N, C-alpha and C positions, 0 to 999 in steps of 0.2 A: 425422531430421527430426521424428519424434514427440517426442523429447526437447526439441529446439529450440523447437517450437511450444508444448509444455507449459510450458517455462521462460519463454518470452516471454508466454504466456498468464497466467502467474503475475505477471510483472512489469508487463504492460500491464493496467491496471485503471482504476477510478474516479480513482485518483491522477493518472493521465496527463491526464485530461480536466478533471475537476472541481477537484482539488487543485492541480495544476500551474498552471492558468489563474488561479485566484484568488490564488495566491502571486505570480505575475507581476504581476497587477493591483495587488496590495498593495505590491509592492516596486519600483515605478518601471519597469514594462513590461520593455523590452529589457535594462535594467540587471541584472535577475535572471538573465539567461542567462549572464552572466560568472561569478558564483560557482557557478551550477548546473553549468556544464561544467568548472569548476575542480574541484568536488567529484566529478564523474564520473571524472576522471582521477587525482585524488589518493587517493580513498577507494573509489569505486564499482568500478572495474575491478580494482584489486589485491585487494579483498575478494571479488569475484565469483570470481576465479581461486582464491583460498584456499578458499572454500566448495566450489566444484566439485571442486577437487583433493583435499580431505580426504574428501569424500563418496565419490569414486571410489576412493580409496586404502583406506578403511575398510569400504566396502560396507555401509553401514547408515545409519539415521536420525541426526539431530543428537545425541541423547543417547548412542547407541551409538558414534558416531564419537568423541565427547569422552571417553567411558568407556574406549575402546580406547587413546586417547593416554595418559590418566591417570585412574584410578578416582575420584580426589578431585575431578575436574572434571566428572564426569557431570552434576551438578546444573545446569551452565551450558546443556547441551543441553536439559534439561527446562525451564529458565527461558525459553529462546528459544521453544520450541513452545507452552508454556503461556501466555506473555504475549500471543502472537499469537492463539492459539485462544480463550482466555477474556479477551482484552482487545480487540485490534483486530477480530477476527471478529464480536464481539458488536455493536459499533456499525457496523461496515462493512456487515453484513447488513441493518441498519436503513436505511442510506442507499440500498442496492440496493432495499429495499422501497419507499422513497419514490419511486424512479425508476419502479418497476412501477406504483405508483398513478398517476404522471404520464403513463404510456403511455395509460392509460384516460381521464385528464382531457383528453388531447390531442384525442380524437375530437370533443368538443363545446366545446373551449377553456373548461373549467369554471372557470378562474381569473378569468375576466371582465376588467374594465378595470384592476384593481389587484392584480397577481400578488404583490406584496410583502405586502400585507395578507392575501391569500388564504393564502399559504404559512405565515406566522407566526401569524396569528390564527385562521383557519378550519381549515386543515389540521393544523398542529401544536398549535394552541391553547396557544401557548408561555407557560410560567410565568416569573416573574422570578427565583426563587431555586432552587438545586439541590434543596431538599427540599419544594418546593411541587408535589408530583407530580401530585395530582389523579387523574383517571381514566386508564385505558389507552385510547389512541385506536384503536378497533376497525378502521377501514379500514387503519391501518398494521399492526396485529397480523395481520390476514388476509393481507396481502401478505408480511409477514415469515415467516409459516408456509409460504407457497408457496415462498419463496426457500430456506428450510431444507429443504423437501421435494425441490426440484430438485437441491440440492447433495448431499443424501443419495443420491438416485437415481444420480447420476453417479459418486460416490466408491465407492459400494457395489460397483460392478462392477470396481473395481481400476484399475491404471494403464493397461494396453493397451485394455481394452474400455470403460473409463469416461473417465478423465482425458484420455488421448491422443486418443481418438475425439472427445470433446467439443471439445477445442482445435483439432483438424483442421477442425471445422465452424465453431467460434467465431472463430478468428483471421482467416481469409480474409473472413468475413462482417463482422467488426469493421472490418477495413481498408477494405473496400468502402464501408461506411456512413460512416466518417470522411472518406473522399475525396469522397463525394457531398456531405456537409455542408460540407467546405472549399470545393468549387467553387460550391456554392449560396451560402454565406456571402460569399465574396469578390466575387461578382457583384452583391451587393445595393448599392443606392445609399448612398454615404457609407462603404462598407466600408474604403476606402483610408485614411480618417482613423484608424480603429481599428488597422489593421495598422501604420500609422506609429508609433503609441504602443507597439505590441508590439515593433517592431524598432529603435526609436530609444531608446537608453538614457538614463536620467536618472542621469548619473554621480555626482551628489551623494549618491545613496542608497548608493553603495559604501563610504562611510565609516561607515555604521551597522552595528552588530553584528547586528541583526535579520536583515538580508538574507543574511548568511553562515550564520547558524544555520539559517534557514529552508531555504536551498539544500542544506546538508548533510543535514538531517533528511529533506528531500524525496527525496534520492538513496537514502537507506536505505529509505524507505517504498516508493518506486516500483520499486526493483530487488529488493524482497523480501529485503534483506540483514538478517541477524540473526534471520530468521524460522524458520530451520531447513529451509526449503523446498528451497533449491538443494542443500544437503547430501543431503537425502532423494532428490531427483530424480537427482543425479549417481551415486548408489549403483546405479541401474539401467542405467547406461551400459555399452557393451561394453568389453572389456579394452583394446583399442587405440582411442584417441580423442584428438582434438586439443582439449584442454581450453582452451588459450589462445584458439584461434579461436572456440570455442563461447562463452567468456566475453565476447569482443569483440562477437560477433553479438548476444547477448542484451542486453548493456549499451547498445551503440550503437543497436540496433533499437528498444529501449524508449525511449531519449531522443529518437530521431528521431520516434517516434510522438507523444510529448508536444509536440515542436516543431511538428509538422504540425497537431495538434489545436488548438494555440494560434491558428492562422490562422482556424479556424472561430469560436472564441470572440471574438477581437478584431475580426474582420470584422463579426460580429453586433453587438458593442458600438458599432462605428463607425456601423452602420446605425441603431441605436437613437438614437445621439447626433444623427444627421441628422434622423430622423423626429420626435424630440421637441424639437429645438432646444436641447438641453442639452449642456454640455461632457462629454467622456467620463468625467472624474473624478467626475461627479455622477450618471452613469447608474445605477450600482449602489451601494446604501448598505452592505448587509451582504455581506462577501466570501463567507461560507459559503453565501449564497443565490444565488451567481452562476448555478449551473445551474438553480435552482428559482424564481428571480425574473427574472433578465435574459433567459433563453431564452424562458420563457413570454411575457414582455412583447414580445420581438422576434417571436415566433410570431404573437401577436395583431395586430401591426402589418403583417404581410405581406399584400400585395395578393391573392395566390392560393396555393392548396395549403397553407395555414397548418397545418391539422391533420395533413396527411401529414408535413410537416417535423417537427412535434411528436412524432408516433409514431416516426419514424425516429430522432430524437435520443435520446429516452428509452429506446427499445429498445436502442440502442447502449450506453447507460450500464448497462442491466441485463446485457447480454452481457459487457461489460467487467468488471463487478463479479463476475458468476458465475465467469468464468475465473480470477479471483484467489482468490475464496472457496473454490473446490474444491481449490486447491493448498494453502491453509492447512489444510483438513480432512485432506488426504492426508498432509501433514507430521506432524500430530499423531497421526493414526491409525496410520501406519507406525511411529512411535516406540513406541506402546503395544503393537502387535503384536510388534515386536522384543523388547521388554522382558518381556512376560508370556506371549507365545505364544497370545494369544486369537485367535478366528477373526475375519476381517475384517468380516463382516456385523454381528456383535454389537457390535464396537468402533465402527463407523461409526454405527450406530443410536443407541448410548449417547451418543456425542459430539454428534450432531445434536439429540437431545432435550434434553440439558443446555445446549447452545448456544442453542437456541430459548428455553429458560426464562431463561437469563441475559440474553438480548437484550430481554426484555419491559420492563426498566427504561427502555430507550431509546424505547419507544413511549408513555411517559407524557408529561404536559404539560411536565415539565422535562427531557425526553429530549435535547433539543438542547444544553442546558447540560452534562449528563453527557457527551455525545459530545465537546463542545469540550474539556473538562478532561481526559478520558481520552486523547483523541488527542494533546493537547499533551504530557502526561507520558510516554506510551508511546513516541511517535516522537522526542521531544527527549531523553529520558533512557534509557528502557528499551532501545531498539534501539542507541543509540550506546554504552551500557555493554556490551551484548553484543558489539558490534564490537570494542571495546578488549580485552575478555577473550578473544575468539577469537584476536586477534593474539598475546596472551600465551601461550595454550595451544598454538596451532599453530606460531607463528613462534619462540617461545622454548623451550617445553618439548619439543614434538615436533621442532622445528628447521625453519626455513624452507628451508634448503639441502636437507634430506632430502626435503621435499615437492616442491621444485623438480626434484630429480633424478627423482622418480617421474613428474611431469608431463612432463618432457622424454624419459622412457624409453618412454612410450606413444604418442608422436607426434613429428614433426620437432622437434628441440630449439630452441624459440623463446624460452623464458623465460630472461632473464639475471639476474645477481645484483643488478641494480638493484631487482628485485621484492622480494628479501630485505630490502634496506634500507627499502623502502617499507612492508612489512607489519611490520617489527620496530620501526621508529622513526617514520617520517613519519605514517602513518595513525593509530596510537594517540596520538601527541602532538597532532595536529590535533584529533582527537575530544575529547581531554581538555581542551584549551584552550576548545573550544566549550561543553562541559558546564560548566566553571568560569564562563565568561561568562554562560551561561544562569542559573546558580545566583545570581550576583550580582544579576541583574535580578529574579529570583524573590523574593529576600530583602527587596528594597525594598518590594514591595507584592504582595498575592495575585494570582495569574494572572487576567487578564481582568477584574479589578475584582470578582470574585465573592467571596462570603462565605468567610473563611479556613477554617472547619471543613469546608465542602463541598469546597473545593479539596484539603485534606489527605486527606479520606476517599476521594474519587474518584480522586485522583492517587497520592501516595506510599503510602498505606495499602493500596490495591489491589495495588500492585506488591510490597509487603512480604509480603502474604498469598500471592501467587504464588511468591515466593522461598521461603517456608516450605514450600509444597506441593512445590516442585522438590527441596528438600533431603530431604523426607520420601520422595518416590518413589525418589530415587536411592539410598536406603538398602536398598531391596528387592533381593533377588538376581535375576540375569538368568536367564530360562528357558533360553536357550542360552548355551553357554560363549563368553566373549569371547576373541577372539584378534586379532592383527594380520592382518586378512583380505586380505592382498596376494595377488592372483592373477597 
């Protein structure tokens, strides 16, 4: 149960509430659910089984598992944990910091009558270009330091006393808060209008490449695939364990959470549309501001208990963010401990201090631009490339059939050879097609209409630097002897 809660805690995060809802909003409401659930079954669940299986078989972190399969592929494990730790976690922690700020703003509805202007102009003081950084925004930096401190405190105490214990508290609390919000949101006047948009697909969107690319990258992001997290967590599992059942519980539980959270978001949008007499498509202008613009606006429009609703909503986002953030820290810390034999306390402290330092760039006035570009490249390219290469290493070099035999030997034999075909051919081919499609779009014009030099430096160059660091670390000898740790 501790493992399931920790794994779901890693998977359920801001991505389920903030990212899933704005991608739905952007991609024709209910139409997005079709490629989303397709991605879940074609890529999500097969890769979840693969990551849990190899973690359980090799009894180690992602770099250790990859190195045990083949020393020449150790760098892939490091690339996964590094790109997540010094890529995703840097901007993710900043978004959690914004949520923490907004918990306090909710007490007196500090955003006033125009939450859009408040978020972009007063709170972020947003610049127009990536390198117009200006000053560091002190309110954001203060919250960011608090987020890194809480993360350090939880991971410092290890898996049982830290991560598992935190998730045993966080997960039931998170589920309770989201259910309160859903019931609250759907009872608002006009909510039905928003829910109709959520559940009624605009099928014309299905012919667009964007909706499919967004759905597959969201599955990677939301299930923590390619992060090295599930490999690390599975290495702590008992010898006899039903990996297929666990993979299904984590994957379906996470997607169910996203789907339920969507009712709260779209119910609120329907209410806003009703209260402001605007069509739903015009209620929110900036998709990234869905949580920080539309919710504050809806909260302000509420006839009663508006600040309580605000505190509950943003506290839920902070808890969701922290539960995922600590899993990222754990995956990277356990990899360093495996490799160099350092003590946990020192590693976690070092990682949190360097993480906080790296996050500072996202607290500047151009922080949101950096966040947008980094998120696009890491989730669209980084994680999908890791997914393809994991299929090559595990399904082709280690052999999918060998891993399937292991998975079926430690539990009732549920996994059929269809899974082998999926991870050997279907998943890598689908991901390759999506990346090629994305590249075609990218080459036509710089992402998001931003300055090309900024896009290249924040996106591809950042990933190349992480790749070089991965190759560099993988050349160091292991503190403990590598073997096929099959128990």
